N, C-alpha and C positions, 0 to 999 in steps of 0.2 A: 531675914534672908530665907527664901523658900528654895531649898536645894533641888526639889523636883522640877520646879519651873525653870530654875537655872539650868538643869541638865537638858531639858527639852529644847530650850530656845537657842542653844549654841549651834543647832543644825543650820542656822542662817549664816554662820560665819564661814567664809571660804579661806581656810588656812591650811588645807591639804591634810587633814587628820580624819581618818576613817571613823574614829569613835569619838569625835569631838562633841557629839551631842550629850556627852556625860559631864560637861563642864559648866559654863556660865550662861546666863540669859542675856538678852539684848538690853541695851540701855533703856529702851522703852519700858520693858518689864520692870527693871530696877526702879525706874522713876515712879512706878505705880505702887511699889512696896516701901515699907519703912526701911530706910537705910540703916546699915549697921552702925552702932555707936562708936566703934573703934575706927579711927581714921586710917590706920594701917590696913585694916581689912578692906575699907572702901578703895584705898589706893591699889591694893592687890587685885580686887575685882576689876577695876578699870584697866590694869595692865593685862589681865587675862582677856578682856574684851578686845584689847589691841593686839593680842597674840604675842605679847612680850612676857614669856614665861619666866625668864631670869629675874626680871624686876618683880613679877608677881610672887615668886618664891621668896624673894628677899623681904617683901612687904608682909607676907603672911608669917614669916619667921619673926618679924618684929612684933607681930600681934600676939604671939604665943603667951607672953607673960600675963596678958589680960583676957585673952580669948582662947587659950589653949584647952579649955574644957568644952568648947563648942565643936561638935563633930563636923559640922559643915565647914568651919574655918580650917580645921586640920586636914579635912579631905581636900580642900582646894590647894592647900600647901602640898600635899602628896601628889595631886594631879599636876601641879606646876613642876615639881621635881621630876616627875615621870616624863613630862614633855621635854624637859631639859636633858634627859638621858641620865639623870642622877637616880638610877634605879634602886641602889641600896638605901639611899636616904628616903626615897618614896615608900619603900617597904616598911621602914620604921614609922613613917607618918601614917600609913594605912593600918598598921597594927594598932596604933593609938586610936584611930577612928573606930576600929572594930571593938576596942576596949570600951569606948564610949557609947557605941551603937552597934550591937552585935548583929543587927539585921541590915546593915548597910551593904547592899549588893554591890554598889559601885566600888567600895573599898576592897572587897574580896576580888572583884574583877581585875582592877588595876594592880593589886598586889600580885595576883597570879601572873598577869602579863609581864610584870617586872621580873619576877623569878624566872619565867620562861625566857625572856630576853637575855638575862645573864647566863642562863644555862647553855644557850646555843651560840654565845659569842666566844669564838675561839681566840680572840685577842685577850680575853680574861683568863689568867692562869689559874686553872682549877683542876683538881683530880676528877677522873670520870665518875667516881662515886659521889663527889660533891655535885656534879652536874645532874646526876640521877636524882639526888635528894631534892634539888631545886625543882626539877620537873614533877616529882611526886608531890611537892608542896603546892605547886601550881594546880595540879589536878585536884588536890584536896580542897583548895580554895574555890575553884570553879564548882566543885560538887556542893560546897556549902552555899554558894550563891544560887545554884539551881534549887536547892532545898527551900530557899526563901522565895524564889521566883522561877517556877518550873516551866514557864511559857516564853522564855526569852531565848530565841534561836541563837543569838550571839554567844551566849554562855556555852551552849553545846558545841558550836563551831570552834570556839577557842579551846575548849577542853579537848576536842578532837585533835587540834594542832599539838597540844601538849602530849597527848598519847602518841601521836605520830612521831614527834621528836624523841620521845622515850623509846619507841620502837627502833628508830634509827640509831640511837646511842647504844642500846643493849643488843642490837642486832648486827653491829659491826664487829667482825671477827678480831680486828686489831685492837679493839677496846678492852681495857683491863676488866670491865664488868660485863663482857659478852655473855649473853644468856638467851639462847634461841627460844626457850619456852616463854620467858618474860617478854621478849620482843614480839612473839606471835600474839600473845595476850594483849599487848599494847596496841598492835595494829587492828586486832579484832574490835577493841573498844573504840578506836578511832573511827572505824567504819560505822559502828553502831551510832556514834554521835553525829557523824556526817549524815547518816540516813535520817536521824532525828531532825536535822536541819531541813532536809528535803521534804519531810512531812509537813513543814510549814510552807515551803515554796518549792515544788517539784521541778520548776523551770530553771533552777539555778545551775547553769552549765559549769561554773567554777567548782561547785561542791560535787557535782557528778564526776568531774575530772579527779578531784581529790579522793573520792571513793575508789576509783579505778587504780590510782597510783598506790594507795595504801594496800590494796589487795595484791598488786604486783610486788611491792616491797615484801609483803608477808610471804607470798608464795615463792619468792626467790631467796629466802633465808637459807644460809648454808648450815 
């Protein structure tokens, strides 16, 4: 199983996921490669191709006793859990991937997104300090991913989002961890990352808008 080819080919699947290119290949590519020896892994791959992430996660979990030291298999488990909204479980899986393959950019990326998603979900009962810690963890993981692949605009864009969310959290006066200095710094770093994205594609109106919004939030801190 070639995870890089797998990640690239998922662009062709129309299942409404902006970052789905990080998952599986098409059946055609799989047919050209040696299939995994574990039938549970093969079943999980098929489920992913079908967009059935719940079944995929279940199959990859069944594969762990025999394939749990394969970082590709554990990554696909984490990815399936992430798409199911099982963010805490996916974080555990991505941590295992990183333990097996410290340069797995995709594991850092999705672990960071999972932490960020939990941090901003107000339905999850957390202290503000816990939300801040999750955002700091996300930022740290994006930074590690950038150290491995410094030319991926997506990493800067998502780190900017984490910085922005940190600015919103620490810049809200009613928050128990309100800190104007910290919020200002977070917004400045968000702007820097958004501008890095624009250095790759200056025509992106969405990012231009985010830069303006971050500056407005920063300049209106009380």
